[in-house]
N, C-alpha and C positions, 0 to 999 in steps of 0.2 A: 437455926442451923439447917433444917431440912429445906427451908425456902431458899437459902443461899446455895445449897447443893443443887437444887433443881434449876436455879438461875444459871449456875456455872455449866451444868450439863446441857441446858438448852443452848447456851452460847457456843459450846463445843460442837454440838450437832449442827448448828447453823454454819459454823466455820468449816466443818468437814464437808457439808453439802456444797458450800461455795467453792471449795478446792476441787471437789469432784466435777462440778459443773464447768469450772474453767478448764479442767483437763479434757473433758468430753468435747467442749466447744472448740478447743484448740486442735484436737485430733480430727474433727470432722472436716476440716479444710485440707487435710493432707492427702486425701484420695488413696487410702490404703487398699481399697478394693482393686483399683487398676494395677497398682504395683504388685500386689500379691498374685493377681491373675497372671501377670507377665512372668514373675519368678516361677510360679508353679508350672506354667506351660513350658518355660525354658528347661526346668529340671526334668520334666517328663520326656521331652524331646531328646535332651542330652543323654539321659540314661538309656533311652531306647536305641539311639544311634550307637552309643558305646557298647552296649550289651549285644546289639545285633552284629556289630563288627567283630567282636570277640567270638560270638557264636558261629559266624560265618567262617572264621579262621579254623575253629575246631571242626566244623563240618568238612572243610577242605583238607583236614589232616595236618594243618600247620600248628606249631606250638605257639600259642598266643603270648605266653610269657617271654619267649625268646624274641619274638617280633616286637613286642611292646618295650622290652628293655633296650633294643638296638635303635629303633626309630620311633620312640614313643612321643617325643615332643611335637614334631610336625603333625603327627596323626591326631593328637588330642587338640592341638590348636585348630586344625581343620574342622574337627568335630564341633568345637565350641563356636567357630565362625558359622558353620552351616546351621547349628542349632539356634544361634542368635538370629540369623536371617529368616529361618522358618518361623521362629516365634514372632518376629515382627510382622511377617506376612499373615500369620494366623490371627494375631491380635487386631491388626488393622482390618482384616476381612470380617472379623466378628463385630467390630465397632460399626463398620459400614452396614452390615446386615441389621444391627440393632437400630441404627438411624433410619434405615429404610423401613423397618417395621413401625417405627414411631411416626412416620409420615403418613402411613395408610390410615 
């Protein structure tokens, strides 16, 4: 009985190891590092531009909730567009610098 239990447990552990290794090998080809770097940079730029815009309106004495409720969609679309373009520029510049370092 004990030998059979050990055989079954060994089989289960080998099966679990195979499953985890296949998942890890599958994930390695997806380049999560590049995608997560892009998303993280975009979020930081987007929050900075949006927060800066609202803070600027408050410093100028304007009511940001009134402005955002009246003309919100074009402003946020513009902020997303600018954030996306800045993120692309930053990521490509970063990659260019890394490639340049690799050549030296």
